[in-house]
RODREN-801003 format. One record per residue: x, z, y of N, C-alpha, C in turn. Coordinates in pm, whole numbers, plus 50000, padded with zeros to 5 digits. Layout:
BEGIN
XZYXZYXZY
...
This chain:
BEGIN
320053809180766319233797580776318293799680908
318173789580979317383788881108316303779081098
315043783381125313873773781130313343772881271
313263761081326312783760281460311273755681466
310583762081561309223760381580308913755881719
307873747281736307383743681866305923740881847
305113747581943303683746181937303143738782054
301813735282039301073727382144301093734782273
301093748182266300933755882397302223755782484
303313750482414304703750482491305613762082443
305113769682337305993779982279307103773282189
308373776282220309503771982141310293784082088
310413784981955311153797381897311793793181770
312713800981733313293798881604313433811681529
313203810181395313263821681299314723821481234
315303833781222316613833781157316803847081103
317543847080993317853860180914319273864280972
319363876781010320573881981079320983895180989
322173894780937322613906780862323253916780945
322953929480924323453940381006324153951180919
324963958480972325643968780906325323982380994
324753992780927324394004680994325704012481008
325694023581104326734032681118327204039180997
326134040280899326524046280763327204037180666
327234023480701327804013980620326834005680535
325544007280558324594001080482324273986980539
324213977180456323843963780509322363960780489
321783953480581320473949380573320253936580646
319153929080619318853916280679317563918580760
317703912780884316513914080988316083899781005
314703898080993314203884681038313813884681180
314393877381251314403875981406313593864181449
312733864881557312123854081627312793852981758
313533843181776314283841981903313433831281995
312753837882100311823829282178312703822182279
312673808382274313503800082372312663795982489
311403794782472310563790882576309083795882556
308603801782661307243807582638306283798282721
305003798282674303963790682756303693797182889
302973789782974302713794683105301943807983105
301243810582992300553823182985301503835482955
302603831982900303483843082863303193848282717
302213843482651301773847582522302713842082411
303003848582311303783843982203303493850982071
302933863282064302833869781940301813864081842
300743859881878299793854181785300213841081716
300913832581798301443819581744302603822881653
303393832481683304593835481591304063841581463
303003849781474302393855981351301753845181265
301123836281330300533824981250301483816781165
302603815581208303523807381156304493816581045
304803828781082305703836881009305283852481040
304243856980965303853870680998304893881380959
305943878080894306933887880841308113890580940
308003884881061309013886381163309113901881193
310403906281191310673920181219311253923381352
311733913181429312353914681564312133902781644
311943905581777311713894681870312613896381980
313423885782018314303885682141314103874282229
314323876082350314013865682450314953867882573
315283856582633315993856382764315373844982840
314333847782922313613836582972313543838183129
313043826583200312793827283335311343827983375
310593828483268309033828383276308553842283247
307113843183265306563855383239306303858483084
306233870883050306043875882922304843883582906
304033881582791302853889482777302933894782626
302843907382610302953912882474301693913882396
300513909082458299333909282397299493902882253
298953910282160298933904782017300093909381933
300903916681978302063920881894301723928981776
300523934981785300073941981669299653932981546
299693919581581299473909281470300733906681381
301893913581425303023913881353303313926981295
302823928681178302853941781114304243947181081
305263938781075306683942181041307533943681163
306913940881286307653941181406308193954681431
309633955981441310203969281472311083968081594
311413956581644312213955381767311723945181861
311683949181992311523938682099312563939382194
313353929382218314423927982301314333917082406
314013922382532313813913082643315093914382736
315893903982724317123903382801317043898082939
315833890582959315563886383086314243879083085
313563879383203312143873983215311843874583367
310863865883409310443867283551309593879783569
308723883683480307983896183494307313897783343
307043910183320306203914183211304763916883253
303853908783201302433909983248301803922283189
300713927283258300053940283212299613938283061
299733949482995299433949782849298813963082818
297693962082757296973974382707296443972082564
297333967782484296803964082353296623975282262
297183974782134296943983782023297493997282075
296824009082025297464021582065298844022882011
299674029282084301174030782046301274036081903
300434043881854300574049481721300424039481620
299914027881642299724017581541300894007781531
301804008681631303013999981632304144006081556
304873997881505306144001781425307424000381485
307463999981617308623997881696309674008581671
310904004581649311984013981641313074010981745
313093999381804314023995581905313423987682019
313733991182138312943984982252313993982682376
314043970682422314783968582537313893958982622
313703963482754312863955782841313043960182992
312653952283082312613955983225311353964483239
311513974583330310303983583351309213976683400
307963979383350306693974283407305713986383391
305173990083502304294002283514303173999283412
302924010183322301854010383229302484003883087
303113992483099303533985882970304583994282906
305653997482993306784004782938306324018682876
305544026282958305104039382906304284038582782
303554027582762302744024082640303744022882517
304684013982541305524010582441306564021382394
307134029182488308174038782457307464050982379
306104051082384305464061782310305254059982160
305724047982117305564043881985306314054281890
305554060481797306054071781719307324068781645
307624056381584308874055681507310074052081598
309864050581719310874046581812312244053681807
313354046881783314624053281773315504051381897
315404037881951316394034082051315654026482169
315844031882295315244026282419316224022682518
316084010282573316814006582683315923999782790
315934005682913315014001583012315743999383137
315403988283215316073985083339315003987183449
315203995983549314243998383670313324009783634
312414011683727311474022183697312024035383758
311284046683725311764059283762311824069183643
312464079583655312654088683538311374096483509
310314093183574309104098983537308664093483387
309164082183354308874075783219309334084283104
310274093483134310764102383032309594112082973
308564113383051307424121383004306664115182885
306764101482875306144095082771306894091182650
308164095882647309154092682547308674097482404
308714089082305308424093182181309324103782125
308794113382042309564124481992310454120381885
310454107781841311484103381745312704095481805
312664094481941313744086682006315034093081996
316104085581951317464091481936318474086582048
318324073982101319194068582201318344062982314
318804067782435318064062682554319094058282658
318894046682710319834041182810318904035182918
319174040383039318344036083158319184030783267
318894018083303319664010683397319034008483531
319724011483644319064008883779317784016583791
317824028783742316624036683734316644045583862
315474051383913315374059184041314914073483984
315114083084080314694096684049313204098484023
312924108583947311544111383921310824114884055
309594110384060308754113484183307564121384160
307174122384037305994130584020306144143383925
307314144983871307654156583781308814164683829
308814177083781309914186383824310824188583694
310754181383587311594182683482311704167983416
312694166483317312844153383254312184153483122
311264160983097310474160882968311244166382850
310804162682734311394167482613312504158982562
313704163082583314864155682538315754161082432
315264172682374316174179982277316384171482155
315494162682115315624154581993316604142882006
316934139482138317654127182178319174129982147
319834121382086321314122682046322164117982164
321844106382225322624099982332321684096382449
322024100082564321254097582676322174092882789
321904080982846322754074982946322004068583057
322504071683181321964065083305323154057283359
322904044183380324034035883437323674027783556
324484023583643324404015083751323094017883837
323054030183882322004035683950322444041784080
321634043684177321884049684305321894065084288
321284071184386321154086584394320104091184287
320604098984201319774105284089319624120084110
318454124384149318124138984155318014144584013
318894151883963319024157383836318024168783823
317194167783710316274179383685316454183183541
316314196183506316474199683362315414194083272
315734192683151314664189883052313754201283027
312624198782970311784208782940312244217882822
313014211082722313514219482610314974220882629
315774210982570317144210882579317744196582619
319054198082668319634183982689320004178082555
320074164782556320514157282439321904161682397
322374157482275323664160582221324784155682318
324484142982375325604137282462324814130282575
325244134082703324704128782818325744121682900
325464109282953326544102083030325944096283156
326584098483269326254091883395327374082283430
327094068483431328154058683456327664051183586
328614049083671328424040683788327174045183861
326944057183882325904063883952326414068384092
325844065484203326384068484331326504083484360
325464090484319325584106184337324484112584254
324744124684212323844131984115323534146684180
322944147884291322574160884349321644168184243
321804181984234321024189984145321724191384006
322834184883982323454184983855323834198983811
324524206783894325064220383850323804229883843
322874229183937321774237983921320984235283795
320814222883763320044219183634320844224683519
322144224483516322944229583404322904244783396
322534252183498322434266583494321004270483431
320094260983442318804263883381318844260083241
319494248083214319654242683068321074237783057
321994245182997323354240082997323424228182909
324424219182953324724207082878325424211282755
325314202382656326294202982529327554194182567
327474181582557328624173382591328064164382704
328724162982818328394154782930329534147382979
329474135183014330464126283070330044120183207
331074117283296330834111583425331784100483447
331354088983464332334077283477331874069583603
332844069583708332514062083825331564066483914
331254077783933330254080684036330964086084160
330484081484281331194083184394331054097084479
329914104084456329854115484535329274127684448
329964139384469329464150484399328464158084489
327664166684429326714174184516327424183484612
327324181084742328104189584845327734203684843
326584207584785326114221384785326564229584660
327274222784575327734230284455329094225984411
329754233884332331104231184280330984226284141
331714215284118331684209683975332284219683874
333064229283922333674238583820332614249483780
331434249483844330384258383809329394251783708
329684239183667328774231983577328874239183444
327754241683379327604247983266327394238483144
328404237183058328474227482948329444233482846
329304226682727330364229282621331534220382636
331344208282684332404198282703332064189582824
332984186082902332834177383020333874167483023
333594154783042334514145283045334344137483190
335394136383275335384130783401336214118083396
335664106683396336444095483378336644087283509
337744079783521337934071183631338964060883591
339154049383662340054039983624341444040383684
341694035983808343034037383866343374049483929
342274054984009342494067284085341334076084074
341564089884086340404099184074339514098084207
338304099984191337394099684311337724110184416
337414107384533337844117484646337304130684626
336024132284574335484145384560336194153184451
336794146884359337564154484254338874158884307
339524150484390340864153984442340644166384537
339524165584614339254176884710338964189984633
338354188884521338004200484438339054205184348
340124197484331341124201184229341724214084252
342154216784373342754229784401341864242384377
340684240084364339694252184348339284253784210
339974245684118339644247483974339984260983916
339294267083824339644279483762340764278083677
341494289483632342594288283547342194282883406
341034284783357340694281383233339914267083226
340034260383335339194247883358339414238383233
340554237683163340814227783064340084232882930
339464243582926338664247482809337434239782794
336924234782915335654226982912335854213582975
336624211483074336784199683151337954190383094
337674177983077338774168983035338674155883125
339944150683153340024138783237341384132183224
341484120083280342894113583257343924120583347
345064120383303346264124883379346364116683505
346684122583617346974115083738347824123883839
348634117183907349694123183996348954130484112
347734125284143346984132084250346294145984194
346424147984073345794159583998346894166383941
347764173284011349024180783951348474191383851
348964190583736348614199183632347674193183524
347094181583564346254174683467346874170383338
348204170183352349134165583237349314177383136
348834189183168348934201983084347764202483000
346894192682993345674195282908346154194482766
345464201982670345734201882530344544194082466
344874184282391343824175482330343664178682176
342374181382152341984182782003341804168881949
341924167681820341854155081764340324149481784
339344158181791337954152481811337704148981943
338604151782051338464146882181338864131982196
């Protein structure tokens, strides 16, 4: 059932119940507010709360500004999903500890992103833009992190506390200077469509990876060998052909390379067909 709302300020939104199935197979119903048009001010929370204070999730894909002021007036709000907007306006509302956010997706906005990702119950974060300095503000409850078009950290020499994170992904980004976490790497780390990742091998020697995957990155650190990477499991993915850096490094692989490294078979990588795959791979 969908209920449409339009207010005098110009806010247009619809409330709808969406059924979900968790990875464990449990079904639940979430009450969404789909913001179709925001007023010039970008404000939406107070008016949504006045008409339906039980909203649990807010989603929007707009061409206008967005202002999160007043989201604390939605006591059940656990998800904010911003798929598009002109910009997120400065927000310094309720302390992060008073919010019940569990899932967050938004474009990076200095001060706003750091404030929201510190929300204690937060489980899943997806941010586009910004720098890896934001990891210093990550909530200790976060389990999944996806950062798109992010830049290297500029103010810190580590990536903060990541040991509690289960899945950590950096995608569609340029050069990423890899730094070790302060505690441990997440259970699974993935770099996809990243131009280069200098510092990767050195960071792994300080804090070894558990499971790490590389898909579609163009350049390896010229000062280190990929075969020196410290990890329990490494996946190197590519589509039609292996990257040049891998072809050049192939003849220098150790005899036991397949104990840790896994990749698609390819004629430019003679011997790659000799890998033994476990069922869990």
